[in-house]
Steps between C-alpha positions, in 0.01 A plus 500: 500500500634843408563739786558806281310803631192594306418859413193629680238615254218737586207577275402866506229683305627712216362844423285379209337228707713209382731304730876498492704218649860472609480827699751552778371469853677824595478726197757774457342839533417662169555874524182700454502825303175676590379736231399854592125553502274800537144516618266559789646233727859594411423859603366374833812295552724800430295717736528245782873451444553875526271533804655213697855617431420860590382369836794263549777735394335817632385410852849493658551862393186635668543663842260524791567686827864541409562131426447253217127454450516121459778332695524156657769558762589147607782618729273725705203265448277776366297502180418848372217530248437872454342613829465147636766340720474122549694296755568126525187451711297643210589196290130409500438785254761364261339158528163654422646677198638172366162331549330789317746470212443124473121534500518782245708272278238225534220745420666647191598155378144369533374799301767559236764228518866592537457879498777538758744296291424682178519856622654554845719203597864617544619222269268622225577866563878465491491260206299763313752773591793282396323422171455874436876544545570200278279634220656844533855365462456195274174567315173312478447127472646427154799728559580330830475155345735599219745658744516181708563286193779711354861431601655712771630823353551856619137600440358200685747537785421871536123447505511205737740684733284814498187298577653313791664815635160671517344187650768477770476872582122477535526180705754655738286813542206270574708328769604836647138615508392179669761536775401869521174390663701358792792744515418867434569555132714812555712316756529201267617712207751675725640163605521393138681818401754459780536123451382449858203273425431246772531128419129424527401806296755409233373140494136599449578764239695244297257215567188696405678652201622159384151352543347782294764464227475121490123466522401781263795483265572128468240274656187698417218259417683217679420669831130509418491146361715309747580709808178685581253279693205718404493352150451155652211565735315767302270234357328443833395868502358490146149391409298501180404867553854631553613749238813371325687576180323265259515410132156460340557176312140485369560825317866455410515138378589365260788741477699577190678778310311709243501843340291789620269472198426132557167403654593252778155340497534421131822311572360335810736687734455670831621848589847386617750557216768298682742794508640394841508861621341380825799268552759761402377759752460252787768553771482134601499365141174306514231466235173616656314316222587175676273598788558631851846404627665551835784689327258777400553802728192684377689798356256517203781581252348242267168686512662824383701318231201310367279811500758679285485215248121493506493874429731454200289213366175687556368233742330572833727523801487248784623179341726491806338679791422490869214252530377222725487130433121507515484775237740323263306174543172681427352427842474870584433772239772762454271780619442322833868436570547799733190411698667179611781692669306527828473126556524324841879450494565866422247615760665285767849625415377860484307482828787342693744749351276796590459378858872447553582838346244669724632325811860582403416867440302534823775330700762729352287809563427404862857393571628664817837666430626405844634175637600444862676195639518470878809310616510425869841508671549144615835570666320660797152358548389745766664744740380716788523873437596763757135575578431131574309431182586219258667582172540313171723611212403487133630606163253649252601454137302774325486493120372810320386384155431852376762730354408789728629492861261432787507547876318234699346488848524171691248385759457165675198338664455189713319352800694733731561871438811519282753779466760548227819639642625622163239761420687689227319476163656260256623673183553281192625640165320414179535143368712401798505262795613612847530292816404672828564362854191529718445421871153421628415518873201360688399480865438128480176496705285396204757268349561132548831319526640410160398656168225762489359621166549867419457705186714779350325780312718696255332800333637766265465838669474687169250249354287315760363278225835319495492271802614150589408286803741220586468229763774408746538368856605647834691254715455484878729275703 
């Protein structure tokens, strides 16, 4: 018996519907050259790219109360978001924000498919920006393909070098901006200019810059197809009334080339002229005419490309369009498609999202900008003061979560009349934490041996609405 290894053969569907055998299990990536396209959806994509990058690159340069408006100061453990200052104990609000984002993603996906992927995902956005640079330096699709096929000469080397130089510069600036959300951007640029950048700052600038350069410049659709988990579980959020980018096979088939003057019905053809423009403009290189595929990011570039062809041929637009499975199958008329948007799944997602957003907003609005931790001095449980009364020592850790300074009054109550020896008001600067030693005295007549519950009351003198009441114990030996 022969023990020679056999070549593994995999049968995969070809683009025209036939099957091809002898395909490699791990196919080498075929470079995709997306063609530039213009149209309504392309304009939306450009607008969202510009809007998201204005926010990302612009926020670190905004100031608020003499500091960076948005700053996540990990060293000081303070998160500044315009006039809001969040501390580690406010992590619940970050958790709520993540839950809101997840539910919003579910809602938008149930309504319109992968809208996030097609228009606002960082991978899509930066791939689009890098493609703009590539087209500017190397030309459109055919010119780029010819440039890659030609042997290396001075012209090719110059264009490739210029493209990668711009890519690297943009990627590094993206890394600097990212780190600028954690280290004040002016301080960061000063450290860069003086070559005094810290090791962790340098690491994250280079790491984020390298990730941007690699993902948007080299890997591109591979990230969406193989690395992003969203493409794999999106199907569970779709139903037959979800709007997706869809090819109308009933109208387009059978496809075939023809002149503008030819009547397709006379030749037994559909409206699709098999020009493959929808494939050429697709950033992931799929053929939408093969049906909905997990590689489709919902960018609608194929819709704009096909509409341009339909306009030239004099055919109605919409051969490729946003539609639902029920509409394409003829179960629901086209005019009733939008009525099916408010279906049970969407209503559930929307209701839960609205409730969580309301609770998150109310909690943030009612958040008390004062936190007090009472730490009892365990080194000396109790001592007798000069006047014969019992005394316990405490440390009050007072955290002022507002950026304006506050002066606080401290009172204490318990089963026995209590007196605070340190009566001076407690002054805490804005967005700061100060620890104050406090002694509490009691006569002891109304107290029992051991631990007795007491309560500290800390109130802002300049704003009585800011008050915190903390429990503690008074020890009697």
